[in-house]
N, C-alpha and C positions, 0 to 999 in steps of 0.2 A: 554531520552536515549533509543535508539532502542535495541531490543533484539539482542543477538549475533548470527551471522550466524551459528556458530557451534551448538548452542542450537536449532535454528530453524530447521536445517537439521536433528538433532537428534530426535526432536519431530515428524516430519513428516515421519520418518522411523519406528515409533512405530505403533502398531495396533490402538491406540486412534488417533494418527495423521492421519493415512490413512482414518479413519472414518470421521474425521473433514474435510479433504481435499475433500472427496466425497460429504459431506453435503454442503460445500461452492460451489462446482462445480454445484450441482443441483440448488442452489439459483441463481448463475450467469447465468445458462442456461435459466432461466425463463425470464430474462430481456436483454439478450445479443443478439442483432440483428446482423446477419452476414453482414459485409460490405467488399466486395471483394477489394483487393489491398489497404487496409487501412494501415496507418503507426501507429503501436501500440507500446506503451511504458509501461512497468510495473515499479512501484516504490515501494520499500520495499522488501519483499520476495514474489515474484509472479511466480516463475519458474513453479510450478505444473500447473498453470492455463494458462500461456503463451503457454505452450506446447499443451494444449487442445484447446484454442481459437485462437491461432495465425497461424493456418495452412493456412488460406485464406489471410493473411496479406501480403502486399508488403514487409514490413520490420518490424522486431520485435526487440526491445531492452529491456534489463533488467537492470534498474538503481537500484543500491543498495547503501543506505546511508553510508556515511563514518563512522558513529558511529556504524553501524551494521557489516560492513565487506562484502566481496564479494567472490564469487566462479566463476570458469570458467564455462560458459554455452554458447552454447550446448557442449556436450562432443565431437562431431565430427563437423568438419568444422570451419569456422572463429568464434571467440568468439563474443558474442553479449551482454556482460555484461560491466558495467562501474561503477566505484565508484564515487559517486556524493554527493553534499550537497543539501538537500531538497529545500532550498530557493534560490539556484543559479544553475539551471539546465543548462548543457552545450548544449543548443539548441537555434536556432534562433526563432524569433517570428512566430507564426501561422504555424508550420511545422508538427504537430502531429494531427492525426484524433481521437485517443482514448487513454486514459491513465487509467491504472488499479492500484489501491492502495490497498495493503494488508500488514498488519503489518507495517504500515507507519504513517497515520495521528494521531493515538493515542500516538505516541512517539515524535512527533516534538515539538520543543520549542514554536513555534508560528504557529498554524494551519492556521490562515488567511493568513499569509505571504506565506506559502507553497501553499495554494490554489490560491493566486494571481499569483504566479510563474507558476503554472499549467495553469491558464487562459491565461497567456502570450504566452505559447508555443503551445496551442491548436489552430487548424484551426477555422475559423468562425463558422463552423457547428460541431465543436469538442465536444466530450463528455468525462466525467470523471466518472469512476465506482469505488466506495469506499466500502471497507469492514472494519468495525470497531466493537470492542466489544460493546455489548448492556449493558447500565448501569443497566437495570433491570434484566439481565440474570445471571444465576449461574456461567457461565464460567469466568466472570470478577472478581469473588470472590476467585478464586483458582489460586495460582501462579505456579503450576506445569505444566501449559500450557502457551504458549506465549500470550494467550488472557487475562491472569490475570495480565499482565504488561501494564503500560501506562495508558492513560486517556480514560475511556469508555464514550460513548455518548448515549443520547436518540435521538429519531427521531426529536423531537422539537429542540434540540441543534444542530443537524446536519443540519436541514433545515435552521435555522437562520444563521449558519456559511456559508453555501453555498450561500445564498442570499446576505450576506455581501460581498462575493467575486465575485458577479455577475454571479452566476450559478442558474439555475432553476431546482429543482428536478423533474425528469420525470418519474421514475419508482422505486419501492421499492421491496425488497425481504428480507427473513430472513433465517437463518441456525442455526445449532447446538441446537436442541431441546432436545437431550439426555444429561444426566449428564456427566461431565468430569471425570468419574471414570475409573481407570486403572484395576479394578477387572474384571476378565474374565466373572464372572457371570452377571455383569451389561452390559458388552459389547455385550453379546449374545442377548440382547433385544434392541440394539440401533436402529435398523430399525423400530421396533414397536413403540418405544418412539418418534422417529423422525416423523413418520406419525401422531401419536396422537397429538404431540405438534403443528404441523402445523394447525390442526383443532381446538384444544381446548385451547391452551395458546400461541398464536403467539407473544404476547407482551413480553414474557419471553424468547425469543430466545437468543442463545449465542452471535450471531453477527447480525448486521444490514447491509444490502447491498443496496446501492442507486446508481442510474445512474442519472447524472445531465448534462444538456445542457448548453453550454457556452452562455452567454447573451451579446449582443453587444451594446445595446443602452445606456450603462452607462460606462464611462471610468474608468480605475483603475489607480490611481496615482502611479508613480514610487516610490519605497521605497528608502529612503536615508540611505546609509550605510557608516559608518566611517572606514570600513576595507574591505579588499578583500582577500578571501581565495585563496590559491595557492596549487595545487596538487604537492605532492612530491613523487618520486619513492620509493617504498618499496621493499627491497630485502627479499624474503621469498621463501622457497622451496615449499610452498603451495599457497593458494589463498591470494590475497592482504587483509590486515587487516585494522585497523582503521587509520585515518589521523587526525592530530591535528595541522598542521602547519598553521600559519596565519601571514600575513604581514599587519601591521597597519600603516596607514599614518596619519600624522598630518600636521598642517600648517608650522612647522619649521623643522621637522625631520622625518625620517623613521626608524623604529625599527623592527627587526626580532625577534620574540619570539617563542621559542620551547614549 
């Protein structure tokens, strides 16, 4: 189950959330090569980083999982957000140059199936950039931040998962070396702790960041599904929320279940 969009926005509006956003931005900057006119998609809650890294892109879309909920973005101009299912992205094959995942992979039911779907929509030279909680880090052990929810990963687990889905890890980075404390006294030292952590205890970072290249020399078998999800309009004065409607088909009948 993904973190709720309301909780995510609330966290990143706090001082601790802003420090976390900055730390992840620095980690992404170290591996993010600028590609002019690329087609960029964010999956999960990626708005703070799409705004920073999407300025040179031809098109930018923010895909938000149905179990998370969505908000309208950007505030001005045509909306670029869509409510999606992680394993059934509404895109044709090989149409995206880069995909960014934040608050995404650690929450999906089947990480390999989600990565297979990302492999499908990426161009032959496409790359996926993933931010996940570090299994060894302190942030994965406290539930008052979004990084304490879901399934944390180690570098070894992430490498194995990417290779199984026909991706080759190309670059690594880390972020969140300061403790997830909301006390003002501790937050005053977050810059010092962040710098010290990068030098002294990098394996205990709060999150792991990896960029992986799509691999072409091995095919991915199409997943067989017995059901097909269908989007249903949601009437709400605010942003769209969660969807749960599913149409299941069988050999003799069709049934609609709410």
